[in-house]
C-alpha positions as CSV (number, residue, x, y, z in Angstrom):
1,M,35.7,27.9,5.1
2,S,38.5,25.3,4.6
3,E,37.9,22.3,2.1
4,T,37.6,19.7,5.0
5,S,35.1,21.6,6.7
6,T,32.5,21.7,3.8
7,P,32.6,17.5,3.7
8,S,32.2,17.4,7.0
9,R,29.4,20.0,7.4
10,H,27.4,18.0,4.6
11,R,27.6,14.5,7.0
12,W,26.0,16.5,9.9
13,I,23.3,18.0,7.8
14,S,22.8,14.5,6.3
15,A,23.0,12.9,9.4
16,L,20.4,15.2,11.1
17,A,17.9,14.8,8.1
18,A,18.4,10.8,8.9
19,A,17.7,11.2,12.4
20,A,14.6,13.8,11.7
21,T,13.4,11.2,8.9
22,I,13.3,8.4,11.3
23,A,11.8,10.6,14.1
24,V,8.8,11.6,11.9
25,G,8.4,8.0,10.7
26,L,8.6,6.5,14.5
27,G,7.0,9.5,16.2
28,S,3.8,9.2,14.0
29,V,3.3,5.6,15.1
30,F,3.8,6.5,18.6
31,L,1.7,9.7,18.4
32,V,-1.4,7.5,17.3
33,M,-1.0,4.1,18.3
34,A,0.1,5.2,22.0
35,T,-2.7,7.9,22.4
36,P,-6.9,8.1,22.3
37,L,-6.1,9.4,18.7
38,L,-6.0,5.5,17.8
39,S,-10.0,5.9,18.0
40,N,-10.4,8.6,16.0
41,P,-11.4,8.1,12.3
42,A,-8.6,10.5,11.1
43,A,-6.1,8.0,12.6
44,G,-5.4,6.2,9.6
45,A,-4.8,9.4,7.5
46,V,-2.4,10.6,10.3
47,L,-0.1,7.6,9.8
48,F,-0.6,8.0,6.2
49,L,0.7,11.3,6.0
50,G,3.6,10.7,8.5
51,V,4.8,8.4,5.8
52,L,4.6,10.9,3.4
53,G,6.5,13.3,5.7
54,A,9.3,11.0,6.2
55,F,9.7,10.5,2.8
56,A,9.4,14.3,1.9
57,L,12.5,14.8,4.1
58,A,14.5,12.0,2.7
59,Y,13.8,13.2,-0.7
60,R,14.8,16.6,0.2
61,A,17.9,15.7,1.7
62,D,18.7,13.1,-0.9
63,L,18.9,10.2,1.5
64,L,16.6,7.9,-1.2
65,R,19.8,6.9,-2.9
66,R,22.1,6.4,0.4
67,S,22.1,2.7,1.0
68,G,23.0,3.0,4.7
69,F,20.5,5.2,5.2
70,L,17.8,2.8,4.0
71,A,19.4,-0.2,5.7
72,L,19.0,1.7,8.8
73,W,15.3,2.6,8.4
74,V,14.4,-1.0,7.6
75,G,16.2,-1.9,10.8
76,V,14.4,0.3,13.0
77,A,11.1,-0.9,11.2
78,L,12.2,-4.8,11.6
79,G,12.7,-4.0,15.1
80,L,9.6,-2.4,16.1
81,A,8.1,-5.4,14.3
82,V,9.8,-7.6,15.8
83,A,9.2,-6.5,19.1
84,S,5.1,-5.7,18.6
85,A,5.0,-9.5,17.3
86,L,6.5,-10.9,20.5
87,T,5.4,-8.8,23.4
88,G,2.3,-7.6,22.3
89,Y,3.3,-3.8,22.5
90,L,1.3,-1.7,19.8
91,N,-0.5,-4.8,18.7
92,G,-4.0,-6.5,18.7
93,L,-5.7,-4.1,16.2
94,T,-7.1,-6.9,14.1
95,D,-8.5,-10.3,14.4
96,E,-7.2,-11.5,11.1
97,P,-4.2,-13.1,12.5
98,Y,-6.2,-15.9,14.2
99,A,-9.3,-15.8,11.8
100,T,-7.5,-16.2,8.4
101,P,-5.6,-19.0,8.6
102,A,-8.8,-21.0,10.2
103,F,-11.1,-20.0,7.6
104,V,-9.7,-23.2,5.6
105,R,-11.8,-25.3,8.0
106,L,-14.8,-23.9,6.4
107,L,-14.0,-25.7,3.1
108,P,-15.7,-26.3,0.6
109,H,-18.5,-24.2,1.7
110,L,-16.3,-21.3,2.0
111,Y,-18.6,-18.7,1.4
112,G,-21.7,-20.7,2.5
113,T,-21.2,-20.8,6.7
114,S,-19.5,-18.7,8.9
115,L,-16.6,-19.3,11.5
116,S,-17.1,-19.4,15.2
117,M,-14.2,-19.4,17.5
118,T,-12.7,-18.0,20.8
119,Y,-9.3,-17.1,21.1
120,Y,-6.8,-15.5,23.6
121,Q,-4.7,-12.4,22.1
122,Y,-1.5,-11.7,24.5
123,G,-3.3,-12.9,27.4
124,N,-6.2,-10.8,27.1
125,G,-9.5,-12.6,26.3
126,P,-11.6,-15.0,25.7
127,L,-12.3,-13.2,22.5
128,S,-14.9,-14.2,20.2
129,L,-15.2,-14.1,16.6
130,H,-18.4,-15.4,14.2
131,D,-17.7,-14.0,10.4
132,A,-17.7,-15.4,7.2
133,Y,-15.1,-15.4,4.6
134,I,-15.1,-12.6,2.4
135,Y,-11.7,-12.6,0.8
136,M,-10.7,-14.6,-2.8
137,P,-10.3,-18.4,-1.9
138,L,-6.4,-18.5,-2.3
139,L,-5.9,-16.2,1.0
140,T,-6.7,-18.9,3.8
141,F,-4.5,-21.1,2.2
142,V,-1.0,-18.8,2.8
143,Q,0.0,-20.0,5.7
144,V,2.3,-22.2,8.0
145,P,0.8,-24.8,9.8
146,G,1.7,-24.1,13.8
147,L,3.0,-20.8,12.9
148,D,1.8,-17.4,14.5
149,Y,0.1,-16.1,11.4
150,R,1.8,-12.6,12.6
151,W,5.2,-14.2,11.1
152,V,3.8,-15.2,8.1
153,T,3.0,-11.8,7.6
154,V,6.2,-10.0,8.9
155,G,8.1,-12.4,6.7
156,A,5.5,-11.2,3.8
157,W,6.5,-7.2,4.6
158,A,10.3,-8.2,4.6
159,L,10.3,-10.0,1.2
160,M,8.2,-7.3,-0.4
161,V,10.7,-5.0,0.9
162,Y,13.8,-6.7,-0.6
163,L,12.0,-7.3,-4.1
164,L,11.5,-3.5,-4.0
165,R,15.4,-2.8,-2.6
166,R,16.1,-1.0,-5.9
167,S,13.8,1.8,-5.6
168,G,14.8,4.1,-2.8
169,P,11.2,5.6,-2.8
170,G,9.6,1.8,-2.4
171,V,11.9,1.1,0.5
172,L,11.6,4.2,2.3
173,L,7.6,4.1,1.9
174,L,6.9,0.5,2.5
175,G,10.0,-0.3,4.8
176,S,8.6,2.3,7.0
177,P,7.8,1.7,10.7
178,W,4.2,2.4,10.2
179,V,4.2,-0.6,7.3
180,A,6.1,-3.2,9.7
181,L,3.9,-2.5,12.7
182,V,0.8,-3.1,9.9
183,A,2.8,-6.8,9.3
184,A,3.4,-7.5,13.0
185,N,-0.4,-7.2,13.7
186,G,-1.2,-10.0,11.3
187,F,-2.7,-7.9,8.9
188,N,-3.4,-10.4,5.5
189,D,-2.9,-7.2,3.3
190,L,0.9,-8.0,3.2
191,V,0.4,-11.7,1.3
192,P,-1.5,-10.2,-1.7
193,L,0.8,-7.3,-1.9
194,V,3.7,-9.6,-2.3
195,A,2.2,-11.0,-5.0
196,L,1.1,-8.0,-6.8
197,T,4.9,-7.1,-6.0
198,L,6.2,-9.9,-7.9
199,T,3.7,-9.4,-10.6
200,F,4.5,-5.5,-11.4
201,V,8.2,-5.3,-10.2
202,S,10.6,-8.4,-9.7
203,L,9.3,-11.2,-12.3
204,R,8.9,-10.7,-16.6
205,G,7.1,-13.3,-18.8
206,W,4.9,-16.3,-18.0
207,S,6.3,-16.1,-14.0
208,A,4.9,-12.6,-13.7
209,R,1.5,-14.0,-15.4
210,L,1.5,-16.8,-12.7
211,A,2.2,-14.2,-9.9
212,E,-0.8,-12.0,-11.2
213,V,-3.2,-14.8,-11.5
214,V,-2.0,-15.9,-7.5
215,S,-2.5,-12.1,-7.1
216,L,-6.2,-12.1,-8.3
217,G,-6.9,-15.3,-6.0
218,L,-6.1,-13.7,-2.5
219,K,-7.4,-10.2,-2.2
220,Q,-9.9,-8.0,-3.9
221,F,-7.8,-4.7,-3.4
222,A,-5.3,-6.7,-5.5
223,N,-8.1,-7.7,-8.5
224,A,-9.1,-3.6,-8.7
225,I,-5.5,-2.5,-9.0
226,I,-4.9,-5.1,-11.9
227,V,-8.2,-4.4,-14.0
228,V,-7.6,-0.7,-13.5
229,Y,-4.1,-0.9,-14.5
230,Y,-4.8,-2.8,-17.5
231,L,-7.6,-0.3,-18.0
232,W,-5.6,3.1,-17.8
233,H,-2.9,1.3,-20.2
234,R,-6.3,0.4,-22.4
235,R,-5.1,-3.0,-22.7
236,W,-8.8,-4.2,-23.0
237,R,-7.7,-8.0,-23.4
238,E,-5.8,-8.1,-20.1
239,A,-8.6,-6.2,-18.3
240,L,-11.0,-8.6,-19.5
241,L,-9.1,-12.0,-19.1
242,A,-8.2,-10.4,-15.2
243,V,-11.9,-10.4,-14.7
244,G,-12.3,-14.1,-16.3
245,V,-9.7,-15.5,-13.9
246,T,-11.6,-13.9,-10.7
247,V,-14.7,-15.0,-11.8
248,A,-13.1,-18.3,-12.4
249,F,-12.1,-18.7,-8.6
250,L,-15.3,-17.8,-7.5
251,V,-17.3,-20.3,-9.4
252,P,-16.8,-23.8,-7.7
253,F,-18.2,-21.9,-4.6
254,A,-20.8,-20.1,-6.3
255,V,-22.0,-23.6,-7.5
256,L,-22.2,-25.0,-3.6
257,D,-23.4,-21.8,-2.0
258,P,-24.2,-18.8,-4.8
259,S,-25.9,-16.7,-2.4
260,G,-22.8,-16.7,0.2
261,V,-20.3,-16.1,-3.0
262,L,-22.8,-13.0,-3.9
263,C,-23.4,-12.0,0.0
264,H,-19.8,-12.3,1.1
265,A,-17.2,-12.4,-2.0
266,V,-19.0,-10.0,-3.7
267,L,-21.0,-7.4,-1.3
268,L,-17.9,-8.2,1.1
269,D,-20.2,-8.4,4.1
270,P,-18.8,-10.3,7.1
271,Q,-21.8,-11.2,8.7
272,P,-23.1,-14.8,8.5
273,A,-26.5,-13.3,7.8
274,C,-26.2,-11.0,4.4
275,G,-27.2,-7.3,5.8
276,G,-26.5,-4.0,3.9
277,G,-23.3,-4.9,2.8
278,Y,-19.6,-4.5,3.6
279,A,-18.9,-2.8,0.4
280,G,-21.9,-0.1,0.4
281,A,-20.0,1.3,3.8
282,F,-16.8,1.3,2.4
283,A,-16.0,5.2,1.7
284,T,-17.6,6.2,5.1
285,G,-15.5,3.8,7.4
286,S,-12.4,3.7,5.7
287,G,-10.6,6.2,7.9
288,S,-10.6,3.8,10.6
289,H,-9.5,0.7,8.6
290,L,-5.6,1.4,9.3
291,N,-4.9,-1.2,7.0
292,Y,-6.3,0.6,3.8
293,Y,-3.8,3.2,3.5
294,V,-0.7,0.8,2.8
295,W,-2.2,-0.1,-0.2
296,A,-2.4,3.5,-1.0
297,L,1.0,3.6,-0.4
298,W,1.9,0.2,-2.2
299,I,0.7,2.3,-5.4
300,L,3.1,5.4,-4.8
301,A,6.0,3.3,-4.1
302,V,5.4,0.7,-7.3
303,F,3.9,3.2,-9.6
304,G,5.3,6.7,-8.5
305,P,8.8,6.4,-9.5
306,A,7.7,5.8,-13.3
307,Y,5.2,8.7,-13.2
308,V,7.7,11.3,-11.9
309,V,10.1,10.4,-14.6
310,R,7.2,11.0,-17.1
311,L,6.7,14.2,-15.6
312,K,10.7,15.1,-16.0
313,G,10.5,13.8,-19.4
314,P,9.3,15.7,-22.9
315,E,5.9,14.9,-22.6
316,Y,5.7,17.1,-20.1
317,A,8.0,19.7,-21.5
318,A,5.0,22.7,-22.0
319,E,3.4,22.2,-19.0
320,R,7.0,22.8,-17.2
321,A,7.4,25.8,-19.5
322,E,4.2,27.6,-18.3
323,L,4.5,26.5,-14.5
324,A,7.8,28.2,-14.9
325,R,6.1,31.4,-16.2
326,A,3.3,31.3,-13.6
327,R,6.2,30.8,-10.9
328,G,8.2,33.6,-12.6
329,V,10.9,31.8,-13.2
330,R,12.9,32.6,-16.2
331,P,13.6,29.6,-19.0
332,G,17.7,28.4,-18.0
333,D,17.4,29.4,-14.9
334,E,18.6,26.9,-11.8
335,E,15.5,26.6,-10.2
336,N,13.8,25.6,-13.5
337,R,16.1,23.2,-14.5
338,T,16.0,21.3,-11.2
339,E,12.4,21.0,-10.8
340,P,11.4,21.2,-7.3
341,T,9.0,19.0,-5.5
342,G,6.3,21.5,-5.8
343,S,6.3,21.8,-9.3
344,L,6.1,17.8,-9.7
345,V,2.6,18.3,-7.6
346,L,1.2,20.7,-10.0
347,L,2.5,19.6,-13.5
348,P,-0.1,16.8,-13.5
349,F,-2.7,19.6,-13.3
350,F,-1.3,21.9,-16.0
351,G,-1.4,18.7,-18.3
352,L,-4.8,17.9,-17.7
353,R,-5.8,21.7,-18.4
354,A,-3.8,21.5,-21.8
355,R,-5.6,18.6,-22.3
356,L,-9.3,20.1,-21.5
357,R,-8.4,23.3,-24.0
358,K,-7.6,20.9,-26.7
359,R,-11.4,19.4,-26.2
360,K,-12.6,22.4,-26.1
361,P,-14.1,23.8,-29.7
362,P,-12.5,27.4,-30.9
363,T,-14.7,30.5,-30.1
364,G,-17.2,31.3,-32.9
365,A,-16.8,27.6,-34.5
366,G,-19.4,26.5,-36.2
């Protein structure tokens, strides 16, 4: 084979890998959204796995460091989002683009009363809405009066991807067609995710602290992520402060409507009359809430790369050697040095086993 044919062959392989990645990213969306699978409880999991499948293809083909491919990937996603928001194609999954900005009408009794409204969605209707506000207080204020809320969420998605532009994994996971379509449907999750991205990725010092405070005032998923992050890193003071800020946001409304705050902001029950509580049905109903999986993708995109670096570092050297022996790979072999993807998946389990061994008392001790 000539020297000139080898680069040409590599270009063809890269082009085919890029086409396959985009096909998986788009194909999983159409597989769910344009078929009866959309009504299946597993729909969210299929969409989530579709994004992960596209990521795996791009990772294997070393496309995550190619700006041209990432720009094409985000461009395809943006085109799908704009077309969906304009025409209603693959749209109408939620009433959030109508309800979220309208809840501001309930002030000052944001949690003590319910919102009743009738709306039309892409010519369909009239559709009725009668729900209580279940988010943190700031979310309803993030809107542009007179502008369809879908464009607010599409703008939030675009800003989030821009903030992650230096992270190939982040761009591929959160710049995917599925996440863009979630934004085009007007799911309000994109707003707190932007604030979290500013907190953990883009800002430092007091500006990051301010973004964190804003995040704590938007949606309870963000509060849980921030508190768990501090607990994981044993930063007890910051975790306690995050809980304190969360409570501070709710106190003024609790003074006016204590039962409303308990029912709707704490138990997350959207029904005007507090019933069994939405939080109690979270585990069984999460499969049908397609937007929940975007939060999982955000966690992988923001915290995943640093964790992979740890797995490849000296902290896991012993586990890597043990895994290599289990796979029959001799130290120094090329396969062991390149650290295949399967090894990165198994290494945390080897690390957990090593920690459990250290805690187990020696046989015959005592």
